[in-house]
C-alpha positions as CSV (number, residue, x, y, z in Angstrom):
1,M,-31.6,13.5,-7.8
2,S,-30.6,10.4,-9.9
3,R,-28.0,12.7,-11.8
4,K,-26.2,13.4,-8.5
5,R,-22.8,11.8,-8.0
6,L,-24.1,10.5,-4.2
7,Y,-27.3,9.0,-6.2
8,G,-24.3,6.8,-8.0
9,I,-22.4,6.2,-5.0
10,W,-25.6,4.8,-3.6
11,Y,-26.9,3.1,-6.5
12,T,-23.4,1.3,-6.8
13,M,-23.4,0.0,-3.1
14,K,-26.6,-1.6,-3.8
15,T,-25.7,-3.1,-6.4
16,R,-22.1,-4.2,-5.4
17,C,-24.0,-6.2,-2.4
18,Y,-27.1,-7.4,-3.7
19,K,-26.7,-8.1,-7.7
20,E,-25.1,-11.4,-8.2
21,K,-24.4,-10.4,-11.9
22,C,-22.5,-7.4,-10.9
23,I,-18.7,-7.8,-11.3
24,N,-17.8,-6.9,-7.8
25,Y,-20.5,-9.0,-6.2
26,K,-18.1,-11.9,-5.2
27,N,-16.3,-9.1,-2.6
28,Y,-19.2,-7.9,-1.2
29,G,-22.6,-9.5,-1.4
30,G,-21.1,-12.9,-1.7
31,R,-19.1,-12.2,1.6
32,G,-22.1,-11.4,3.0
33,I,-21.6,-7.2,3.1
34,T,-24.9,-5.6,3.0
35,V,-26.2,-2.1,3.4
36,C,-28.4,-1.2,6.2
37,N,-32.0,-1.0,6.0
38,E,-31.9,3.1,6.7
39,W,-30.0,3.4,3.4
40,Q,-31.1,0.4,1.3
41,S,-34.6,1.7,1.0
42,D,-34.1,5.4,1.1
43,F,-32.1,7.5,-1.1
44,E,-32.7,10.6,1.1
45,N,-31.4,8.9,4.0
46,F,-28.0,8.2,2.8
47,Y,-28.2,11.7,1.1
48,N,-28.7,13.4,4.4
49,W,-26.2,11.3,6.3
50,A,-23.3,11.8,3.4
51,L,-23.9,16.0,3.8
52,E,-24.1,15.6,7.5
53,N,-20.6,13.6,7.8
54,G,-18.5,15.0,5.5
55,Y,-19.0,14.2,2.1
56,V,-17.4,16.5,-0.8
57,E,-16.9,15.9,-4.6
58,G,-13.4,13.8,-4.9
59,L,-14.1,11.4,-1.8
60,S,-15.7,8.1,-1.7
61,I,-17.5,5.7,1.0
62,D,-15.2,3.8,2.6
63,R,-16.3,0.9,5.2
64,I,-14.3,1.1,8.7
65,D,-14.3,-2.4,8.9
66,N,-13.9,-4.1,5.7
67,N,-15.9,-7.2,7.0
68,K,-18.8,-5.5,7.9
69,G,-21.6,-3.8,5.8
70,Y,-22.6,-0.3,5.0
71,S,-24.1,1.4,8.0
72,P,-23.7,5.6,9.3
73,E,-21.6,3.4,12.4
74,N,-19.0,1.9,9.9
75,C,-18.8,4.3,7.0
76,R,-17.0,7.5,6.5
77,W,-16.1,9.5,3.3
78,A,-12.2,9.1,2.5
79,T,-9.8,9.8,-0.4
80,R,-8.0,7.2,-2.8
81,I,-5.2,7.0,-0.5
82,E,-7.1,6.3,2.6
83,Q,-9.4,3.7,0.7
84,A,-5.9,2.2,-0.6
85,N,-4.4,1.9,3.0
86,N,-7.9,0.4,4.1
87,Q,-8.3,-2.9,1.6
88,R,-8.5,-6.1,3.3
89,S,-5.6,-7.4,1.2
90,N,-2.9,-5.0,2.9
91,H,-0.2,-6.7,4.6
92,L,-0.2,-4.9,8.1
93,I,3.2,-4.4,10.0
94,T,3.7,-3.7,13.5
95,Y,7.1,-1.9,13.8
96,N,8.2,0.0,17.5
97,G,4.3,-0.5,18.4
98,K,2.7,1.1,15.4
99,T,0.9,-0.6,12.7
100,Q,0.6,0.7,9.3
101,T,0.8,-0.6,5.7
102,L,3.8,-1.3,4.1
103,K,3.0,1.7,1.4
104,Q,2.6,4.0,4.8
105,W,5.8,2.5,6.1
106,A,7.6,3.3,3.3
107,D,6.6,7.0,2.8
108,E,7.2,7.5,6.4
109,L,10.9,6.3,6.3
110,K,11.7,7.5,2.9
111,I,12.7,4.0,1.5
112,P,11.3,2.9,-1.8
113,Y,8.3,1.0,-1.4
114,T,9.7,-1.5,-3.8
115,S,13.0,-1.9,-1.8
116,L,10.5,-2.4,1.4
117,K,8.2,-5.1,-0.5
118,S,11.3,-7.0,-1.9
119,R,13.5,-6.8,1.3
120,I,10.5,-8.4,3.1
121,N,9.0,-10.8,0.6
122,N,12.0,-11.7,-1.6
123,Y,15.2,-11.7,0.7
124,N,12.8,-12.7,4.0
125,F,14.7,-9.8,6.3
126,P,13.5,-9.2,9.8
127,I,11.6,-6.0,9.9
128,E,14.0,-4.0,11.5
129,K,16.6,-4.7,9.0
130,A,14.3,-3.9,6.0
131,F,13.5,-0.8,7.8
132,E,17.0,0.2,8.0
133,K,18.0,3.1,5.8
134,T,21.6,2.7,3.8
135,N,23.8,5.7,4.0
136,F,25.7,5.0,0.7
137,K,27.9,7.9,1.2
138,Q,29.2,5.9,4.5
139,L,28.8,2.2,3.4
140,R,32.6,0.7,3.3
141,I,32.9,-2.6,2.2
142,T,35.6,-5.1,2.7
143,Y,36.1,-7.3,-0.4
144,N,39.1,-9.4,-0.9
145,N,40.7,-8.3,2.2
146,K,40.3,-4.4,1.1
147,T,38.1,-2.0,2.3
148,Q,36.7,0.7,-0.1
149,N,33.4,2.9,0.0
150,L,30.9,1.6,-2.8
151,K,31.9,4.5,-5.3
152,E,35.3,3.0,-5.3
153,W,34.6,-0.6,-5.5
154,C,32.2,0.5,-8.4
155,N,35.3,2.5,-10.5
156,E,37.8,-0.1,-9.7
157,L,35.5,-3.3,-10.7
158,G,33.7,-1.5,-13.6
159,V,30.5,-1.6,-12.3
160,K,27.5,0.9,-12.5
161,Y,27.4,2.8,-9.5
162,S,23.8,3.3,-10.0
163,T,23.0,-0.8,-10.5
164,V,25.2,-1.5,-7.6
165,K,23.2,0.7,-5.5
166,S,19.8,-0.4,-6.7
167,R,20.5,-3.7,-6.1
168,I,21.2,-3.1,-2.2
169,Q,18.4,-0.8,-1.6
170,R,16.5,-4.0,-3.2
171,G,17.9,-6.2,-0.3
172,W,21.0,-7.8,-2.2
173,G,24.2,-8.2,-0.2
174,P,27.2,-5.7,-0.8
175,I,29.1,-8.1,-2.3
176,K,27.0,-9.8,-4.3
177,A,25.7,-6.6,-6.0
178,L,29.1,-5.8,-6.9
179,E,30.2,-9.3,-8.1
180,T,26.8,-10.2,-10.4
181,P,27.1,-9.2,-14.1
182,T,24.3,-6.8,-15.6
183,K,22.3,-8.6,-18.2
184,N,23.7,-6.4,-20.9
185,K,27.0,-7.8,-20.4
């Protein structure tokens, strides 16, 4: 059994929680995370629970509540994406009564993650504004008492459309995006 992947998961779980020299100890045992008695002392109990609760190759053990220890009531088998969405370092955002990570919102809204992150963290947009999709084909900009679409302004001012579009997606205002020179000029 010691060559099975589940044995490695069980052994590593215990090491993180009880071996102070383990590189991850500070995030587990150092925070008071433990392994239930049922699993700590008996690999077979853990093995049987794993097989009865959805373990398949490619999944890893995930604690549902990151502040509680490893036990049958607090563990599940998860994909890498599910694990990433359950990290305690995640910034959860509630919008229209639904709470998700920023990455989940980016995927759902089909807005690049870096754009959303920048809008919220760098430009301090309210969530409602950060989550707005910009329809660049209909974006009309008034500048110097003249109104044109973004492509027309880019052509007139000699600025790359892709640069200005990228700036606006990251949260820049349209005028600043048009007026700011590129670094290689």
